[in-house]
C-alpha positions as CSV (number, residue, x, y, z in Angstrom):
1,M,27.2,5.8,-5.6
2,P,24.7,4.6,-3.1
3,S,25.1,5.7,0.4
4,G,26.2,3.4,3.2
5,W,22.9,2.4,4.6
6,V,21.5,1.7,0.9
7,Q,24.4,-0.6,0.2
8,R,24.0,-2.5,3.4
9,Y,20.1,-3.0,3.1
10,M,20.3,-3.8,-0.6
11,K,22.5,-6.8,0.5
12,L,20.2,-7.6,3.2
13,T,17.1,-7.5,0.9
14,E,18.7,-10.1,-1.4
15,F,19.7,-12.2,1.5
16,L,16.4,-12.3,3.2
17,G,14.7,-13.0,0.0
18,S,17.0,-16.0,-0.7
19,V,16.6,-17.3,2.9
20,L,13.0,-17.1,3.5
21,G,12.0,-18.2,-0.1
22,P,9.7,-17.4,-2.9
23,D,6.5,-16.9,-0.8
24,Y,8.3,-13.9,0.9
25,E,8.5,-10.6,-0.9
26,V,11.4,-8.4,0.5
27,V,11.4,-4.7,-0.6
28,L,13.6,-1.9,0.1
29,H,12.3,1.8,-0.2
30,D,14.5,4.9,-0.4
31,L,12.5,7.7,0.7
32,G,14.6,10.2,-1.3
33,D,12.3,9.5,-4.5
34,A,8.9,8.6,-3.1
35,D,7.3,7.9,-6.4
36,K,10.1,5.5,-7.5
37,S,11.0,4.5,-3.9
38,I,11.8,0.8,-4.5
39,I,15.4,0.4,-5.0
40,A,15.8,-3.3,-4.2
41,I,13.3,-6.2,-4.4
42,A,13.4,-10.0,-4.1
43,N,10.7,-12.2,-5.0
44,G,8.7,-9.4,-6.6
45,H,6.4,-11.9,-8.1
46,V,4.4,-11.9,-4.8
47,S,3.0,-8.5,-5.4
48,G,3.9,-8.0,-9.2
49,R,6.1,-5.1,-8.4
50,T,9.6,-4.2,-9.8
51,I,12.2,-1.6,-9.2
52,G,11.1,1.9,-9.4
53,A,7.5,1.4,-8.1
54,P,6.3,4.0,-5.7
55,L,5.6,3.9,-1.9
56,T,2.3,2.4,-0.8
57,S,-0.6,4.3,0.9
58,V,0.4,2.7,4.2
59,A,3.9,3.7,3.8
60,L,2.8,7.3,3.0
61,Q,0.5,7.2,6.0
62,S,3.2,6.2,8.3
63,I,5.4,9.3,7.1
64,I,2.4,11.7,7.4
65,N,1.5,10.4,10.9
66,H,5.2,10.2,11.9
67,S,4.5,6.9,13.5
68,Y,8.1,5.8,12.9
69,E,9.0,8.3,15.7
70,T,7.5,6.1,18.4
71,Q,8.1,2.7,16.8
72,D,10.9,0.8,15.0
73,Y,8.5,-1.5,12.9
74,R,5.0,-2.6,12.3
75,L,4.1,-6.2,12.1
76,N,1.4,-8.5,10.6
77,Y,-0.8,-5.9,8.9
78,V,-3.1,-7.1,5.9
79,G,-1.8,-6.4,2.4
80,V,-3.8,-7.1,-0.8
81,A,-2.2,-8.0,-4.1
82,G,-4.5,-8.8,-6.7
83,T,-6.7,-11.8,-5.3
84,K,-4.0,-12.6,-2.7
85,L,-4.1,-11.7,0.9
86,L,-0.6,-11.0,2.1
87,R,0.8,-10.5,5.7
88,S,2.9,-7.5,5.8
89,S,5.5,-6.1,8.2
90,T,7.7,-2.8,7.7
91,F,11.0,-2.0,9.6
92,F,11.7,1.8,9.5
93,V,15.1,2.6,8.6
94,K,16.5,5.7,10.2
95,D,19.7,7.8,10.1
96,E,21.8,8.7,13.1
97,D,19.6,11.6,13.8
98,G,16.4,9.6,13.9
99,R,15.0,10.8,10.5
100,L,13.3,8.2,8.3
101,V,15.4,7.6,5.2
102,G,14.1,4.1,4.1
103,M,11.7,1.2,4.8
104,L,12.6,-2.6,4.5
105,C,9.3,-4.4,4.2
106,I,8.3,-8.3,4.0
107,N,5.2,-9.4,2.4
108,F,4.2,-13.0,3.0
109,D,1.9,-15.0,0.8
110,D,0.6,-17.8,2.8
111,S,-2.1,-18.9,0.3
112,R,0.0,-22.2,-0.5
113,Y,0.0,-23.4,3.2
114,R,-3.8,-22.6,3.5
115,E,-4.5,-24.8,0.6
116,L,-2.1,-27.4,2.1
117,S,-4.0,-27.5,5.5
118,D,-7.2,-27.8,3.4
119,R,-6.0,-30.8,1.6
120,I,-4.5,-32.4,4.7
121,L,-7.8,-32.1,6.5
122,K,-9.7,-33.5,3.6
123,L,-7.4,-36.5,3.6
124,R,-8.1,-37.0,7.2
125,H,-11.9,-36.4,7.3
126,P,-14.6,-36.7,4.9
127,D,-15.5,-33.7,2.8
128,I,-18.9,-33.0,4.6
129,F,-17.2,-33.2,8.0
130,V,-14.5,-30.6,7.1
131,E,-17.0,-28.1,5.4
132,T,-19.5,-28.4,8.3
133,N,-17.0,-28.4,11.5
134,F,-13.8,-26.7,10.0
135,A,-15.4,-24.4,7.3
136,Y,-12.5,-25.1,5.1
137,N,-14.2,-24.9,1.9
138,E,-13.2,-22.0,-0.6
139,E,-16.0,-19.5,0.2
140,A,-15.9,-19.9,4.1
141,A,-12.1,-19.5,3.9
142,A,-12.4,-16.4,1.8
143,V,-14.8,-14.9,4.2
144,R,-12.7,-15.8,7.2
145,A,-9.5,-14.5,5.6
146,A,-10.9,-11.1,4.4
147,P,-9.7,-8.2,6.5
148,S,-12.2,-6.3,8.7
149,P,-12.7,-2.7,8.2
150,A,-10.6,-2.1,11.5
151,E,-7.6,-3.7,10.0
152,V,-4.9,-2.0,8.1
153,S,-5.2,-2.9,4.5
154,E,-2.4,-2.2,1.9
155,S,-2.2,-2.2,-1.9
156,F,0.9,-2.5,-4.0
157,P,0.9,-0.1,-6.8
158,N,3.5,-0.3,-9.5
159,S,3.2,3.5,-10.5
160,L,1.9,6.8,-9.3
161,T,-1.2,6.4,-11.4
162,E,-2.1,3.1,-9.9
163,L,-1.8,4.4,-6.3
164,T,-3.7,7.5,-7.0
165,D,-6.6,5.4,-8.7
166,H,-6.7,3.1,-5.8
167,L,-7.2,6.0,-3.5
168,L,-9.7,7.9,-5.6
169,D,-11.7,5.2,-7.4
170,E,-13.9,4.1,-4.8
171,E,-15.1,7.4,-3.9
172,L,-15.6,8.5,-7.7
173,R,-17.6,5.4,-8.4
174,T,-19.8,6.1,-5.6
175,R,-20.6,9.5,-6.9
176,E,-21.0,8.3,-10.6
177,A,-23.2,5.5,-9.6
178,N,-25.6,8.2,-8.1
179,G,-25.3,10.2,-11.1
180,E,-23.9,13.0,-9.4
181,R,-21.3,15.6,-11.0
182,L,-18.4,16.5,-8.8
183,S,-19.1,19.7,-7.4
184,H,-16.3,22.3,-5.9
185,R,-17.0,21.0,-2.6
186,D,-16.7,17.2,-3.8
187,K,-13.2,18.0,-5.4
188,L,-12.0,20.0,-2.5
189,A,-13.1,17.0,-0.1
190,L,-11.1,14.5,-2.4
191,V,-8.1,16.7,-2.6
192,E,-8.3,16.7,1.4
193,I,-8.3,13.1,1.5
194,L,-5.3,12.6,-0.9
195,N,-3.5,15.2,0.9
196,A,-4.0,13.7,4.1
197,K,-2.7,10.3,2.8
198,G,0.5,11.8,1.5
199,I,-0.3,11.4,-2.3
200,F,1.2,15.1,-3.1
201,M,4.3,13.9,-1.7
202,M,4.7,12.3,-5.3
203,K,6.1,14.0,-8.2
204,G,3.5,14.5,-11.0
205,A,0.6,13.9,-8.4
206,V,-1.1,17.4,-8.8
207,K,-1.1,16.9,-12.6
208,Y,-2.6,13.4,-12.5
209,V,-5.3,14.2,-9.8
210,A,-6.3,17.4,-11.9
211,E,-7.0,15.0,-14.8
212,K,-8.8,12.8,-12.9
213,L,-11.0,15.4,-11.3
214,G,-11.4,17.3,-14.4
215,C,-9.9,20.6,-13.3
216,S,-6.9,22.5,-13.8
217,Q,-3.5,21.9,-11.9
218,T,-4.0,25.5,-10.8
219,T,-7.2,24.6,-9.1
220,I,-5.5,21.8,-7.2
221,Y,-2.8,24.3,-6.0
222,R,-5.4,26.5,-4.7
223,Y,-7.2,23.8,-2.9
224,L,-3.9,22.8,-1.1
225,N,-3.0,26.5,-0.5
226,R,-6.4,26.8,1.5
227,M,-5.7,23.6,3.4
228,N,-2.3,25.1,4.4
229,G,-4.0,28.3,5.7
230,G,-4.3,30.4,2.7
231,S,-7.3,31.1,0.7
232,E,-8.8,30.2,-2.8
233,S,-11.6,31.4,-4.9
234,E,-14.4,29.1,-6.3
235,A,-13.2,26.8,-9.0
């Protein structure tokens, strides 16, 4: 039977999803199982996720950084779901001793409202005036809406493999484009990046990362041991 906080927050998730409407996704994470942390979700069509999806990279980073110890929530950071930019906020659920046990997240897709404001402006003003003075054409709006590198950007994976791919692929694509073969140092650096982002909190992460990097699980464990103050031989 679910614990008391889980029951309360599951009802709250359903309530908020109904009250806020279909443009607001409300998600409840139970940190007891990080790779299948979503235990309740309302309006999941916003990000495309379902119950059983894992924590996001931003959620993992909050755990690693212990940011929940000094703040109760985070507001209005940028989330990316496919081609949609979402405004995301997270409430940290803590037990009586201040330990983080869950997260309640709200992701708002305001694309319909941006489109509506665009249409209203075009009804009021000639197209050329809107495009010149308000820059509400699609290309300009996309540029303006894109998050800057300094902003937090969150993706919404449905599985451990999606989350790991998101964190790894950009670096791997860069190296493959240059015709480079991943060296021992490359692999170690990538494992360090993933470890810092909390990916190895997930069950099965070592096996999947080993497959992605073309090495053995033993090698990954040696890398992790080295990072934790041990030693490892060349792989």
